[in-house]
Structures are given as structure tokens and as C-alpha cells.
C-alpha positions in Angstrom: 30.1 15.1 -10.9 27.3 17.7 -10.9 23.2 16.8 -10.7 21.7 16.1 -14.1 18.6 17.3 -12.5 18.0 21.4 -12.8 16.2 21.8 -9.5 15.6 25.6 -9.6 13.7 25.2 -12.9 11.4 23.6 -10.9 9.6 25.5 -8.9 6.1 25.2 -9.3 6.6 21.0 -8.7 8.8 21.5 -6.1 6.2 23.8 -4.6 4.1 20.8 -5.0 6.5 18.6 -3.1 6.5 20.8 -0.2 2.7 20.4 0.5 2.7 16.9 0.2 5.7 16.8 3.0 3.7 19.0 5.3 2.1 16.6 6.0 5.0 14.5 7.5 6.7 14.9 11.4 9.4 16.9 10.6 12.0 13.3 11.6 10.3 12.2 8.1 10.3 14.9 6.5 14.0 15.9 6.6 15.5 12.6 6.1 12.9 11.8 3.2 14.3 15.5 1.9 17.6 15.0 1.5 17.8 11.4 0.7 15.4 11.4 -2.1 17.7 14.7 -3.3 21.0 12.8 -3.7 18.9 9.7 -4.8 17.0 11.2 -7.9 20.4 12.8 -9.0 23.0 9.5 -9.1 19.7 7.5 -10.3 19.8 9.6 -13.5 23.2 9.2 -14.3 22.7 5.6 -14.0 20.3 2.5 -13.5 21.0 -0.9 -12.2 19.2 -4.2 -13.9 18.2 -6.6 -12.4 16.4 -9.9 -13.3 12.9 -10.4 -14.2 10.0 -12.4 -13.2 5.9 -12.0 -14.4 3.2 -12.8 -12.3 -0.1 -15.1 -12.8 -2.9 -13.4 -15.1 -5.2 -11.4 -13.0 -8.1 -12.9 -11.1 -11.1 -11.0 -9.9 -12.1 -13.2 -6.2 -14.2 -13.2 -4.0 -13.4 -13.6 -0.6 -15.6 -13.6 2.5 -13.9 -12.4 5.6 -16.3 -13.4 9.0 -15.2 -11.1 11.9 -15.5 -12.2 15.3 -18.2 -10.4 17.3 -15.5 -10.5 19.8 -13.3 -8.8 17.6 -11.6 -5.7 19.5 -9.0 -2.8 17.9 -6.3 -5.4 19.0 -6.6 -7.7 16.6 -3.1 -8.6 17.8 -2.4 -8.6 21.0 1.5 -9.2 20.6 1.1 -6.2 18.6 -0.9 -3.4 19.2 0.7 -0.1 17.7 1.0 -2.7 14.4 -2.6 -3.7 14.7 -3.8 0.0 14.7 -1.4 1.1 12.2 -3.0 -2.0 10.1 -6.5 -0.3 11.1 -5.9 3.0 10.1 -4.2 2.2 7.3 -7.5 0.2 6.6 -9.4 3.5 6.8 -8.3 4.9 3.3 -9.1 1.7 1.6 -13.0 2.6 0.2 -11.8 6.3 -1.2 -8.3 5.7 -1.9 -9.6 2.0 -4.3 -12.6 4.1 -5.7 -10.3 6.6 -6.8 -8.0 4.6 -7.8 -10.8 2.7 -10.1 -11.9 5.8 -11.5 -8.7 7.2 -12.9 -8.3 4.3 -14.3 -11.2 4.3 -16.5 -10.7 7.6 -17.7 -7.2 6.1 -18.6 -9.2 3.4 -20.3 -10.8 6.2 -22.0 -7.5 6.8 -23.9 -6.7 3.2 -24.5 -6.3 1.3 -27.3 -4.8 -2.0 -27.0 -6.4 -4.7 -25.9 -4.6 -6.5 -23.4 -3.7 -2.9 -22.0 -8.0 -2.7 -22.1 -8.1 -6.3 -20.4 -5.9 -5.6 -17.8 -7.6 -2.5 -16.1 -10.9 -4.1 -16.5 -9.3 -7.0 -14.4 -7.7 -4.6 -11.9 -10.8 -2.7 -12.1 -13.1 -5.6 -10.9 -10.4 -6.8 -7.7 -9.5 -3.4 -6.8 -13.8 -3.1 -6.3 -13.5 -6.5 -5.0 -11.5 -5.9 -2.2 -12.3 -2.1 -0.4 -15.8 -3.2 -0.3 -14.0 -5.8 2.5 -12.2 -3.2 3.7 -15.7 -1.7 5.0 -17.2 -4.0 6.3 -13.7 -3.7 8.4 -14.0 -0.2 9.2 -17.5 -0.5 10.1 -16.2 -3.0 13.4 -14.1 -0.4 13.9 -16.2 2.4 14.5 -18.5 0.1 16.5 -16.0 -0.3 18.5 -16.0 3.4 19.4 -13.6 4.7 18.1 -14.3 8.3 17.8 -11.2 8.8 15.4 -13.1 6.6 12.6 -15.4 9.0 11.5 -12.8 12.0 11.2 -10.5 10.3 9.0 -13.3 8.9 6.8 -14.2 12.3 5.9 -10.9 13.8 5.4 -9.9 10.9 2.9 -12.7 10.8 1.5 -12.6 15.1 0.8 -8.9 14.0 -0.1 -9.6 12.0 -2.6 -12.7 13.8 -3.8 -10.3 16.9 -4.5 -7.2 15.0 -6.4 -10.4 13.9 -8.9 -11.9 17.4 -9.0 -8.5 19.6 -8.7 -5.7 17.3 -10.1 -5.1 16.7 -13.8 -5.1 13.6 -15.3 -1.3 12.9 -15.0 -1.0 13.8 -11.4 -3.7 10.6 -11.2 -2.2 8.1 -13.0 1.0 9.1 -11.3 -0.3 8.8 -7.9 -2.2 5.1 -8.7 1.7 4.0 -10.2 3.1 5.5 -7.0 0.9 4.2 -4.9 0.5 0.4 -6.3 4.6 0.9 -6.4 4.5 1.3 -3.2 1.8 -1.2 -1.9 3.8 -3.7 -3.6 7.0 -3.1 -1.9 4.8 -3.4 1.7 2.9 -6.6 0.0 6.8 -8.0 0.0 7.7 -7.0 3.8 4.3 -8.4 4.6 4.6 -11.8 3.4 8.0 -11.8 4.3 8.1 -11.0 8.2 4.4 -12.6 8.4 5.1 -14.3 11.1 6.6 -11.5 13.1 3.6 -9.4 12.0 0.8 -11.2 12.6 1.7 -14.6 14.3 -1.0 -15.8 16.6 -3.7 -12.8 15.6 -7.2 -12.7 14.6 -7.3 -14.9 11.7 -10.1 -12.9 9.9 -8.0 -10.1 9.8 -4.7 -11.2 9.2 -6.3 -12.8 6.5 -7.9 -9.7 4.8 -4.6 -7.9 5.7 -2.1 -10.4 3.4 -5.0 -11.2 0.8 -4.8 -7.6 0.0 -1.0 -8.0 -0.8 -0.7 -11.5 -2.6 -3.7 -9.2 -5.0 -1.2 -6.3 -4.8 1.3 -7.9 -5.4 -0.6 -10.1 -8.4 -1.7 -6.7 -10.5 2.4 -4.7 -9.8 2.3 -4.0 -13.6 -1.1 -2.7 -14.5 -0.6 1.1 -13.3 2.7 1.0 -14.7 1.7 -0.7 -17.7 -0.8 1.9 -17.9 1.2 5.4 -16.9 4.3 3.7 -19.4 1.8 3.8 -22.3 0.6 6.9 -21.9 2.9 9.5 -20.7 6.3 7.4 -19.0 7.8 10.3 -17.8 10.7 9.4 -14.6 10.1 12.7 -13.0 6.3 12.1 -13.1 6.8 8.6 -11.9 9.0 9.7 -8.7 6.8 12.0 -7.9 4.0 10.1 -8.2 5.5 7.3 -5.8 6.8 10.5 -3.1 2.7 11.9 -3.1 1.2 9.2 -2.4 4.0 7.5 0.2 3.9 10.8 2.0 0.1 11.3 1.8 -1.1 7.9 2.3 2.0 7.9 5.1 0.9 10.7 6.9 -3.1 9.7 7.4 -1.9 6.5 8.7 -0.1 8.2 11.5 -2.7 10.5 12.6 -5.1 7.7 12.7 -2.8 5.5 14.7 -1.9 7.7 17.0 -5.7 9.9 17.7 -6.9 5.2 18.3 -3.8 5.1 20.7 -4.3 8.2 21.7 -7.9 7.5 22.9 -6.7 4.2 24.8 -3.9 6.5 26.8 -1.2 4.3 25.1 0.3 7.2 22.5 2.2 8.7 25.6 2.6 5.9 27.7 7.0 5.1 27.4 6.7 1.4 26.9 4.1 2.3 23.6 6.0 4.8 22.6 9.0 2.4 22.0 7.4 0.2 21.0 5.8 1.8 18.2 9.3 3.5 16.9 10.8 -0.1 16.9 8.3 -1.3 14.9 8.7 1.9 12.5 12.7 1.5 12.5 12.1 -2.2 11.3 9.2 -1.4 9.1 11.5 1.4 6.8 14.5 -0.8 7.6 12.4 -3.5 5.6 11.2 -1.6 3.4 14.2 1.5 2.3 16.1 -1.0 -0.2 12.4 -1.9 -2.4 12.0 1.7 -2.3 15.7 2.7 -3.4 14.9 -0.1 -6.4 11.5 1.6 -7.7 13.2 4.9 -7.7 16.0 4.0 -10.3 15.3 5.2 -14.1 14.4 1.4 -15.4 12.8 -0.4 -12.7 9.7 -1.8 -13.8 7.1 -4.2 -11.6 7.9 -7.1 -13.6 11.4 -6.8 -12.3 10.6 -7.7 -8.8 10.1 -12.1 -7.8 6.8 -12.9 -6.7 7.5 -14.5 -2.9 7.0 -18.0 -3.1 4.5 -17.7 -0.3 2.2 -15.4 -2.2 2.6 -17.9 -6.1 1.6 -20.8 -3.6 -1.6 -18.3 -2.0 -2.2 -18.5 -6.0 -2.4 -21.6 -6.7 -4.4 -22.6 -3.4 -7.1 -20.3 -4.2 -7.2 -21.9 -7.9 -7.2 -25.3 -6.4 -10.3 -23.9 -4.8 -9.2 -24.0 -1.5 -12.3 -22.5 0.9 -10.3 -21.6 4.5 -7.5 -18.7 2.6 -10.2 -16.0 4.3 -9.4 -18.1 7.7 -5.3 -18.5 7.5 -4.2 -20.1 11.2 -2.1 -17.0 12.4 -0.3 -19.7 15.2 1.8 -20.9 11.4 1.9 -18.9 9.1 6.2 -20.1 9.4 5.1 -22.3 6.6 6.3 -21.9 3.3 3.2 -22.1 2.7 -0.7 -20.8 3.5 -2.0 -22.8 6.0 -5.7 -22.5 7.1 -7.7 -23.2 9.9 -10.3 -25.3 8.2 -7.5 -27.6 6.7 -5.3 -27.8 9.4 
């Protein structure tokens, strides 16, 4: 069956795709180009049904993560490569999340639905509380002497300022939904693999990252609902997912490569092998979730919430003060266990 999407008529869109893909390493770029073209053709013809579920009402939580004076860049000594992937991704948050907030504020001015307006306010509150914690962590990275941190922060700041100034509202809204769809997929992967990736890591950093993605799961439908209400076009949603994913992953790669290079680990064969194995594991776990996002009938409410995340919400509701210091030696447990309660 012929592909229903006439790519020849989308030269402007194709140029934007090429510009985004140029940020990626050649191997990732080639695989993503081939896979996306085939999948969009298939998924434009037929959707897939999945079970529906909903997350609890969003709550703006004020968390206090206390990073030890002895904290190093390898906050998970067993996985220095993963440590730096997370470190590099964290650098984006103080610029990405204000950009998302600004986009949702613009959307708010175009919406009259009281429920959507309330959700936007809660989403903005969550993002504002969250990026400030990353600012604190990122300052620690800079203080550790990682010379790439200021340059990467300047680059990310320019990226998001440029998107806000020069891109259309539709693009920014699609980017916001694309990022949140990507974050939902990553959140599920990190929670499922929490013992493998965070086991025996620094409690404060592990707690920060897992809290981040528990939050992403909780507000999984916020930007989707806004995008659907104000635009809803399938190809814009997919373009936002692709662009946001390529952009974040490319900038993250630049950051962790620079940090590993500074430590002399980037070209060390054992470190490179560990990096490739880690990335293969991550992409193998993420691919099915990304494929689900590509289908026309995708709705984040159809993605069941992890039991561990539900337990986190329940413990926070019960007033557990230890969620900022998870016991990373006991992450295999079905529910979060905090050092204060251990």
C-alpha cells in the first residue's frame, strides 16, 4: 500500500527536519530518519487501541534536596557514564522548563475551559518548583570544575530563547507536547530500571531525578490536552516529538561527551564500550514506548502509571519527609524506601 503522506509537498517541513537531524550523530540520524519515515506511513493508515488510565490530580510539591559537600560528578560510582548523561540532561532544565512555562502561559490566554486553565496553572507550578532544584544541582557541577557547564548552559539558553522569539506558537506548543511525551517514556524506563541505573547511587541525586520523572508521569496529559484543544494536528504533534527528542538528545550528548573527555574517559575503550552498552540498553527500552507515541490515536492517559510512582504519590500525601533521600540500596522494593524511615 502506498504511503498516504505526500512528503514531496512538505519541503518546508522537510528542511526543518533536516536542520534538527543535523544535530544528531550520523548513526542515530540515519536510523531515526529511516524508522520515522516508515512508521509514519504505517501509523497514518492504522492505529492501535490500548487500555485507558489516569494519573491523580497534579500537586505542586516543594522538595528540598541536600547535596553532600563531597558530591562528585560520578554520583553513581558504578555507572560514571550514566552519571554524566544525567548531569548533561540536567543542564537543560533551567532553560527548558521556563520555556515550557512561557508556552503554557501563552496557551492559557487562548483557552476558556476552566478545567484546562486549572491544569495549566498546576503544570506551571510544578515546572517552576522543579527547575530551581536543577539549578542548585547544576551549580554544584560547575563548582566541581567541569569546564563544559558554562558553555553548555549558554548554548541551551540561546536555543530556547531562539525558539521563543523566532518560532511560531504552534511550533512551541508542539515542542512542549513532544518533550512531555518523550519525558513520559523516559520516566517509565527509569522507574522500571531504577535498581539497575540508580542502585547504590548518591541518595540526593537519585531522589531528584526520580522525583523529576514521577512529576512527568503525574502531569502526562497536561500539554497533550492543551495541544489538542488549540491545534491537534497529527503531523505537528509528531514533528514536535521528533524535534524535541533530537534536540534534547543531541545537546545531552554534547554535554556528557565533554565531561567524559575532561576526565580522560571519552576515548578510553572500556568507557566507550560501557557508554555504547548503556545507550543500547536505554534505546532498547525506549523504542516500544516511542512507537506507541507515534500512532495517531495516542493519548497519554492510555499509558498505565507505574505502581512505584503511585506509591511515591501516596507516601508524599501521607507526609513522608524522606522522599528527598531515597535508600538507593533498596530500590528493588515495590515501594520507595527512604533513608529516614529505613
